[in-house]
C-alpha positions as CSV (number, residue, x, y, z in Angstrom):
1,M,26.5,116.2,-11.5
2,S,23.2,117.3,-13.0
3,K,21.5,116.2,-16.2
4,L,22.9,117.9,-19.4
5,K,20.4,120.3,-21.0
6,S,19.1,119.8,-24.4
7,Q,21.1,121.0,-27.3
8,T,24.3,121.3,-25.1
9,V,27.7,119.9,-26.3
10,S,29.2,117.3,-24.1
11,F,33.1,117.6,-23.4
12,Q,33.5,114.5,-21.8
13,A,37.1,112.6,-20.8
14,L,37.1,109.3,-21.8
15,C,39.7,108.3,-19.3
16,S,38.1,109.3,-15.9
17,D,39.1,106.2,-13.7
18,T,41.1,104.4,-16.6
19,S,42.8,107.5,-17.7
20,I,46.5,107.0,-18.7
21,Q,48.6,108.4,-16.4
22,Q,52.3,108.9,-16.9
23,Q,53.9,108.3,-13.6
24,N,57.3,109.8,-12.4
25,H,58.2,112.5,-14.6
26,P,61.8,113.2,-14.8
27,Q,62.9,116.7,-14.3
28,L,64.1,118.2,-17.7
29,R,67.5,119.6,-16.3
30,Q,69.1,117.0,-14.1
31,E,71.7,117.7,-11.4
32,N,72.8,114.4,-11.4
33,Q,75.2,114.1,-14.2
34,Y,78.3,112.0,-14.8
35,N,81.7,112.1,-16.6
36,L,83.9,109.5,-17.6
37,S,86.6,112.1,-18.7
38,S,88.7,114.7,-17.0
39,T,87.3,117.4,-18.5
40,D,83.8,118.6,-17.6
41,C,80.9,117.5,-20.1
42,K,78.2,118.6,-17.8
43,G,74.9,119.2,-19.8
44,Q,76.3,116.9,-22.8
45,K,73.6,114.7,-23.9
46,S,73.9,111.5,-26.3
47,F,70.7,111.0,-28.5
48,L,69.6,107.6,-29.2
49,G,66.3,106.5,-31.2
50,D,63.5,108.4,-28.9
51,R,65.2,108.9,-25.8
52,F,68.0,110.5,-24.7
53,V,70.9,109.7,-21.9
54,T,73.0,112.0,-20.1
55,Q,76.2,110.9,-19.6
56,L,77.9,109.7,-16.7
57,K,80.1,111.7,-14.6
58,K,82.6,109.6,-12.5
59,N,86.3,109.6,-12.7
60,F,88.1,106.4,-13.7
61,S,91.5,106.1,-13.5
62,I,93.8,103.9,-15.2
63,I,96.9,103.2,-13.4
64,Q,97.9,100.6,-15.7
65,E,97.3,99.7,-19.5
66,N,98.2,96.5,-20.9
67,K,96.0,96.5,-23.8
68,L,96.2,98.4,-27.3
69,E,94.3,101.1,-28.0
70,S,92.1,99.8,-30.7
71,Q,90.9,96.9,-28.5
72,D,90.0,99.4,-25.9
73,M,87.8,101.4,-28.5
74,A,86.4,98.0,-29.6
75,S,85.3,97.3,-26.3
76,A,83.9,100.6,-25.5
77,Q,81.9,100.3,-29.1
78,M,80.5,96.8,-27.9
79,A,79.5,98.4,-24.5
80,L,77.4,100.9,-26.6
81,E,76.1,98.5,-28.9
82,M,74.5,96.3,-25.9
83,L,73.3,99.7,-24.1
84,Y,71.2,100.3,-27.4
85,K,70.0,97.2,-27.8
86,Q,68.8,97.2,-23.9
87,Q,67.6,100.4,-24.0
88,I,66.3,101.3,-27.3
89,L,65.5,98.3,-29.0
90,E,64.5,96.6,-25.6
91,Q,66.2,93.6,-26.2
92,K,68.1,91.8,-23.4
93,P,72.1,91.9,-24.2
94,I,73.8,88.7,-23.5
95,F,76.3,89.5,-20.3
96,E,79.0,87.3,-18.7
97,S,77.1,87.6,-15.5
98,E,73.9,89.4,-14.3
99,S,75.7,92.6,-13.2
100,M,78.8,94.2,-14.4
101,Y,81.2,94.2,-11.5
102,F,84.8,95.4,-11.8
103,I,87.2,92.8,-12.7
104,N,91.0,93.2,-11.8
105,Q,92.9,91.7,-14.8
106,S,96.0,93.6,-13.8
107,G,95.1,95.8,-16.8
108,F,92.9,98.6,-15.2
109,Q,92.5,99.7,-11.4
110,Y,89.5,101.7,-10.5
111,N,89.8,104.8,-8.2
112,Q,86.6,106.7,-6.9
113,E,88.7,109.4,-5.5
114,N,88.5,112.8,-7.2
115,N,91.4,115.1,-8.2
116,I,93.9,112.2,-8.0
117,N,97.2,112.9,-9.5
118,I,99.1,109.5,-10.5
119,H,102.3,109.4,-12.4
120,N,101.8,108.1,-15.9
121,S,97.7,107.9,-15.3
122,K,95.4,108.6,-17.9
123,I,91.8,109.2,-17.8
124,Y,89.3,106.8,-19.7
125,N,87.2,109.2,-22.1
126,S,84.8,106.7,-23.4
127,I,81.0,107.4,-22.1
128,L,80.2,103.6,-21.9
129,I,82.7,101.0,-19.7
130,D,83.2,97.5,-20.9
131,H,82.1,94.8,-18.8
132,K,85.3,93.0,-19.0
133,Y,87.2,95.7,-17.2
134,F,84.7,98.0,-15.2
135,T,81.4,97.6,-13.4
136,I,78.6,99.4,-11.5
137,S,77.2,97.7,-9.2
138,E,73.9,97.3,-10.9
139,T,73.2,96.5,-14.4
140,L,73.7,99.3,-17.3
141,S,69.9,99.3,-17.4
142,N,69.1,100.2,-14.0
143,Y,71.9,102.6,-13.6
144,Y,70.7,104.2,-16.8
145,S,67.1,104.1,-16.5
146,K,67.1,107.2,-14.2
147,Y,68.5,109.4,-16.9
148,V,67.0,108.2,-19.6
149,R,63.8,110.3,-21.4
150,K,61.3,108.0,-22.4
151,I,58.4,109.5,-24.5
152,Q,55.1,107.6,-23.8
153,K,53.4,106.0,-26.7
154,V,49.8,106.7,-25.7
155,P,48.2,109.7,-24.3
156,F,47.9,110.6,-20.6
157,K,44.5,112.5,-21.0
158,V,41.9,112.0,-23.7
159,L,38.9,114.4,-23.9
160,D,35.7,113.9,-26.1
161,A,35.1,117.1,-28.4
162,P,32.1,116.1,-30.2
163,Q,31.5,118.5,-33.3
164,L,35.2,118.9,-33.9
165,Q,35.5,119.7,-37.8
166,D,37.3,117.5,-39.8
167,D,38.2,120.2,-42.3
168,F,42.0,120.9,-43.4
169,Y,41.7,124.3,-43.6
170,L,40.6,125.4,-40.2
171,N,42.3,126.2,-37.2
172,L,40.1,125.4,-33.9
173,L,42.9,124.6,-31.2
174,D,45.1,127.1,-29.2
175,W,46.8,127.0,-25.9
176,S,47.5,130.6,-24.2
177,N,50.2,131.5,-22.2
178,Q,47.7,131.7,-19.1
179,N,47.6,128.0,-19.5
180,T,44.1,127.9,-20.9
181,L,43.2,125.8,-23.7
182,S,40.7,127.1,-26.2
183,V,38.7,124.6,-28.5
184,A,36.0,125.5,-31.3
185,L,33.1,122.9,-31.5
186,N,30.6,124.0,-34.5
187,S,29.2,127.2,-33.4
188,C,30.8,127.6,-30.0
189,V,34.2,127.9,-28.3
190,Y,34.9,126.6,-25.0
191,L,37.5,127.0,-22.6
192,W,39.4,124.3,-20.7
193,N,41.5,125.5,-17.7
194,A,44.7,123.1,-17.4
195,Q,45.2,123.3,-13.8
196,S,41.6,123.0,-12.6
197,S,40.1,120.6,-15.5
198,K,37.1,123.2,-15.4
199,V,35.5,123.8,-18.5
200,T,33.7,127.2,-19.4
201,K,31.6,127.8,-22.4
202,L,32.9,131.4,-23.9
203,L,30.4,132.0,-26.7
204,D,27.8,130.5,-29.2
205,L,27.7,132.3,-32.6
206,H,24.1,130.2,-33.2
207,N,24.0,131.4,-36.9
208,D,27.5,131.0,-37.5
209,Q,30.4,128.8,-37.4
210,V,33.9,129.4,-35.8
211,T,36.9,128.5,-38.3
212,S,39.3,129.8,-36.3
213,V,40.5,130.5,-32.8
214,A,44.2,132.3,-31.7
215,W,45.3,133.7,-28.4
216,S,47.0,137.0,-27.6
217,L,50.5,136.7,-26.6
218,R,49.7,138.4,-23.3
219,G,46.6,139.4,-21.6
220,P,43.1,137.2,-21.6
221,H,41.9,138.1,-25.2
222,L,40.8,135.2,-27.7
223,A,40.6,136.1,-31.3
224,V,37.7,134.1,-32.9
225,G,37.6,133.7,-37.0
226,T,33.9,132.9,-38.4
227,K,32.6,131.3,-41.4
228,I,31.0,134.8,-42.7
229,G,34.3,136.7,-42.2
230,E,34.4,138.0,-39.0
231,V,37.0,138.3,-36.7
232,Q,35.7,138.9,-32.8
233,I,37.9,139.3,-29.8
234,W,36.6,138.2,-26.9
235,D,37.8,138.8,-23.1
236,A,38.2,135.2,-21.5
237,V,38.2,136.3,-18.4
238,K,35.0,138.6,-18.2
239,L,33.7,136.2,-20.9
240,Q,32.5,139.1,-23.0
241,K,32.9,140.1,-26.4
242,V,35.3,143.3,-26.6
243,R,34.7,144.1,-30.6
244,T,33.8,142.6,-34.0
245,Y,36.0,143.2,-37.0
246,K,34.9,143.2,-40.5
247,G,36.8,143.0,-43.8
248,H,36.4,139.6,-45.2
249,I,33.9,138.3,-47.3
250,A,34.7,134.6,-47.0
251,R,35.6,132.0,-43.5
252,V,38.6,133.5,-41.9
253,G,40.4,130.2,-41.5
254,T,43.6,131.3,-39.8
255,L,44.9,133.6,-37.3
256,C,47.9,134.9,-35.9
257,F,49.0,137.6,-33.5
258,S,52.4,139.5,-33.3
259,D,52.3,141.9,-30.0
260,N,49.2,144.3,-30.9
261,V,48.9,143.2,-34.3
262,L,46.2,140.5,-35.5
263,S,46.6,138.8,-38.9
264,S,43.7,137.1,-40.5
265,G,43.8,134.7,-43.3
266,S,40.7,133.9,-45.5
267,R,39.1,131.9,-48.3
268,D,38.5,135.7,-50.0
269,K,42.4,135.2,-50.7
270,L,43.3,138.1,-48.1
271,I,45.5,138.9,-45.5
272,L,44.3,141.8,-43.4
273,Q,46.4,143.4,-40.7
274,R,44.7,144.8,-37.6
275,D,45.9,146.9,-34.7
276,L,43.8,146.1,-31.4
277,R,44.8,149.4,-30.3
278,L,43.2,151.3,-33.6
279,K,39.4,152.0,-34.2
280,G,39.4,150.8,-37.9
281,N,39.0,147.4,-39.4
282,Y,42.1,147.0,-40.5
283,F,45.4,149.0,-41.4
284,Q,46.9,146.8,-44.0
285,K,45.4,144.6,-46.6
286,Q,47.7,142.1,-48.2
287,Q,47.0,140.0,-51.5
288,A,49.3,137.5,-53.2
289,H,47.7,134.2,-53.1
290,K,45.5,133.1,-55.8
291,Q,43.4,130.7,-53.5
292,E,42.7,130.3,-49.7
293,V,45.0,131.5,-47.2
294,C,45.3,128.7,-44.7
295,G,48.3,129.2,-42.7
296,L,49.6,132.1,-41.0
297,K,52.8,132.5,-38.5
298,W,54.9,135.4,-37.4
299,S,58.2,135.3,-36.8
300,P,59.6,135.3,-32.9
301,D,60.9,138.7,-33.4
302,G,57.6,140.1,-35.1
303,Q,59.7,141.3,-38.1
304,M,58.5,138.5,-40.7
305,L,55.2,137.0,-41.5
306,A,54.9,133.7,-43.3
307,S,51.8,132.7,-45.2
308,G,50.6,129.4,-46.8
309,G,48.1,128.9,-49.3
310,N,45.7,126.4,-51.1
311,D,47.4,127.7,-54.2
312,N,50.8,125.5,-53.0
313,K,52.7,129.0,-52.3
314,L,54.5,130.1,-49.3
315,Y,55.0,133.6,-49.2
316,I,57.2,135.8,-46.5
317,W,56.3,139.4,-45.8
318,S,58.4,141.8,-44.0
319,S,56.7,143.8,-41.3
320,H,58.5,147.2,-42.8
321,K,57.4,146.2,-46.3
322,Q,53.6,145.0,-46.1
323,D,52.4,145.8,-49.7
324,K,54.0,142.7,-51.2
325,P,55.9,139.6,-50.2
326,I,59.5,139.7,-50.2
327,F,59.8,136.3,-51.5
328,K,57.7,133.7,-53.1
329,L,58.5,130.0,-52.4
330,S,56.9,127.8,-55.0
331,E,58.4,124.4,-54.2
332,H,55.5,122.7,-52.6
333,Q,53.0,120.7,-54.9
334,A,50.0,120.9,-52.2
335,A,48.3,123.6,-49.9
336,V,50.6,124.7,-47.5
337,K,48.7,124.8,-43.7
338,A,51.6,123.9,-41.7
339,I,54.2,126.8,-40.9
340,A,56.5,127.0,-37.9
341,W,59.2,129.3,-37.3
342,S,62.4,128.1,-35.0
343,P,62.6,129.8,-31.5
344,H,66.3,128.5,-31.7
345,Q,67.6,129.8,-35.2
346,H,67.1,133.4,-36.3
347,G,65.2,133.2,-39.6
348,L,65.0,129.5,-39.6
349,L,61.3,128.5,-41.0
350,A,60.0,125.1,-41.8
351,S,56.6,124.3,-43.9
352,G,54.7,121.3,-44.7
353,G,52.9,120.4,-47.8
354,G,49.4,118.6,-48.3
355,T,48.4,115.2,-49.6
356,A,49.8,115.7,-53.1
357,D,53.2,116.9,-51.5
358,K,53.8,115.2,-48.2
359,M,57.0,117.3,-47.8
360,I,58.7,119.1,-44.8
361,R,60.7,121.8,-46.1
362,F,63.1,124.3,-44.0
363,W,63.9,127.6,-45.4
364,N,66.4,130.4,-44.7
365,A,63.8,133.0,-44.6
366,L,66.3,135.9,-44.4
367,E,67.6,134.9,-48.0
368,G,64.5,133.0,-49.2
369,K,66.7,129.9,-49.6
370,S,65.6,126.3,-49.3
371,L,68.0,124.4,-46.9
372,L,66.6,121.1,-46.7
373,K,63.5,118.7,-47.4
374,E,62.1,115.7,-45.9
375,D,59.4,113.5,-47.5
376,T,57.0,112.2,-44.4
377,G,55.1,110.0,-46.6
378,S,51.7,111.4,-45.7
379,Q,49.9,114.7,-45.4
380,V,51.5,117.2,-43.3
381,C,48.6,119.0,-41.1
382,N,50.9,120.9,-38.5
383,L,54.4,121.8,-37.6
384,M,55.7,123.3,-34.5
385,F,59.2,123.7,-32.8
386,S,59.9,122.5,-29.3
387,K,60.4,125.2,-26.8
388,I,62.9,123.1,-25.1
389,E,64.9,120.9,-27.4
390,N,65.9,121.8,-31.2
391,E,63.3,119.3,-32.4
392,L,60.3,119.7,-34.4
393,I,56.6,118.2,-34.0
394,S,54.8,117.5,-37.1
395,T,50.9,115.7,-37.6
396,H,49.8,113.8,-40.2
397,G,46.6,112.7,-42.4
398,Y,46.7,109.4,-44.2
399,S,47.3,106.9,-43.8
400,Q,48.8,106.6,-40.2
401,N,47.3,109.9,-38.7
402,Q,50.5,110.0,-36.8
403,I,52.2,112.7,-34.6
404,V,56.1,112.7,-35.4
405,L,58.9,114.2,-33.5
406,W,62.0,114.9,-35.3
407,K,65.7,115.9,-34.5
408,C,66.3,119.0,-36.6
409,N,69.8,119.0,-37.4
410,N,69.3,115.5,-39.5
411,M,65.7,115.1,-39.4
412,K,65.7,111.6,-37.8
413,R,62.4,110.5,-36.4
414,I,62.8,110.4,-32.6
415,S,59.3,108.9,-32.0
416,T,56.0,108.2,-33.6
417,L,53.0,108.7,-31.6
418,V,49.6,107.0,-33.0
419,G,45.9,106.8,-31.8
420,H,43.8,109.1,-33.8
421,T,41.6,107.4,-36.4
422,C,41.2,110.5,-38.4
423,R,44.0,113.2,-39.8
424,V,45.5,115.2,-37.1
425,L,44.5,118.4,-38.1
426,Y,45.0,120.5,-34.8
427,L,48.0,120.9,-32.6
428,A,48.8,123.2,-29.6
429,M,51.6,123.4,-26.8
430,S,51.3,124.0,-23.1
431,P,53.3,127.0,-22.0
432,D,56.1,125.6,-20.5
433,G,56.7,123.2,-23.8
434,S,56.1,119.8,-21.7
435,T,52.9,119.0,-23.1
436,I,51.2,118.8,-26.6
437,V,47.5,118.5,-27.4
438,T,46.3,117.0,-30.6
439,G,42.7,117.1,-32.2
440,A,41.2,115.3,-35.1
441,G,38.1,114.5,-36.9
442,D,37.6,111.7,-34.8
443,E,36.4,114.4,-32.0
444,T,38.9,113.5,-29.4
445,L,41.4,115.9,-27.9
446,R,44.8,113.8,-27.1
447,F,47.5,115.0,-24.6
448,W,51.0,113.6,-25.1
449,N,53.8,114.2,-22.5
450,I,56.8,114.8,-25.0
451,Y,59.0,116.5,-22.7
452,P,59.8,115.9,-18.9
453,Q,57.6,118.0,-16.9
454,N,59.3,121.1,-15.6
455,N,56.6,123.2,-14.1
456,Q,55.2,122.1,-10.9
457,D,52.2,124.2,-11.7
458,Y,51.3,121.4,-14.1
459,K,50.5,119.0,-11.5
460,Q,47.0,119.1,-11.8
461,L,47.1,118.2,-15.5
462,Y,48.3,114.4,-14.2
463,S,45.9,114.4,-11.5
464,P,42.8,112.1,-12.0
465,L,40.3,113.4,-14.0
466,N,36.8,114.4,-13.0
467,A,34.7,114.1,-16.2
468,P,34.1,117.6,-17.0
469,T,30.9,118.4,-18.7
470,I,29.9,121.8,-20.4
471,R,26.4,123.0,-20.0
């Protein structure tokens, strides 16, 4: 590779030969399911800690039962506790023997035949088997290990991103549906192809600074917000600027697409709505925030827009009545940058507060009502719902600079990932939903495999990395 020219920015992978590669990614939807019940429990999952375990699907017929039901349930509970210690706490449970072999104590008889019809027989309904009565030819650990989702605690890829700004109010990272990552480094925007690992320099503003980026939902267009208040539209295939929008008089820190509509939020306290098919700079001006607008997100159906500001307010706007917000939500005690709409439940909105607040709040946006709150203990920088499971991803600032995966129905922490040395200000997700990338003021981008890989087109993402360099 030729030498770097002067005044160019290196976008070097730190883990070329020593990159952390994740091996043997399990498929998200396994066909190997098991059943210990006469009813079909296909697709059910048992969530334990930072992993979920697919239930067994084998028939265990009980010919005779000499034990009381309460004792039977107690033994099943014991087995559950042993599995938890072994798989989640990584402790070695004490077994009577190294493997759990079937022991016939004239109490139970194991039958592998399917669709058997034995008089007075009943089906054992527990998802686990006590080692005193049943066994599998392997230990529970080996048997379950094929079906356990293990979230790696370290990123599988780290890219160097020099001059990535440590500014809470900016949004400098986005991942397109065409599987291209855009990242803004000072006055430049670079494109990283996740399939080929090829890096392309899209633009250099020279006398200006990039303050936000956002991909269109369809097509190759990237919106770029600048420090002087412009919004530029670029064709990422032709590497050409399509047009420039005026209207803001201060930096544009947040951008969001809904079909052909592009919304921009600025330090001038305004939200401008632009239609890419129209000639004008904007068709709607919205003003409600008293300070900088730092968060914008359209609902999946394009009917509602949520906006967060440095005035600690969260507003919900209707696409049918854009002159004023339909709801004003004032519970946060710090800036609201982190906003996410659930793709799984209509009208469910999550928001996160800054350092003086530290709360994640859930809202019924259809009625403007608070549903749930969770104190995270640190500044909430980003929120994003999983595309695959009913889970929420949050990134944080001081003091741990962590990434947290939550179960939405009870806000239990599934996993906490650490590695950044500065607050994790930027977050994006791959089109297939299996991978997230985070960016921080430590000038690195870190890739985390949160969900099992379910698209073979992403093999290149896990291949040995040739350190890309931007010229």
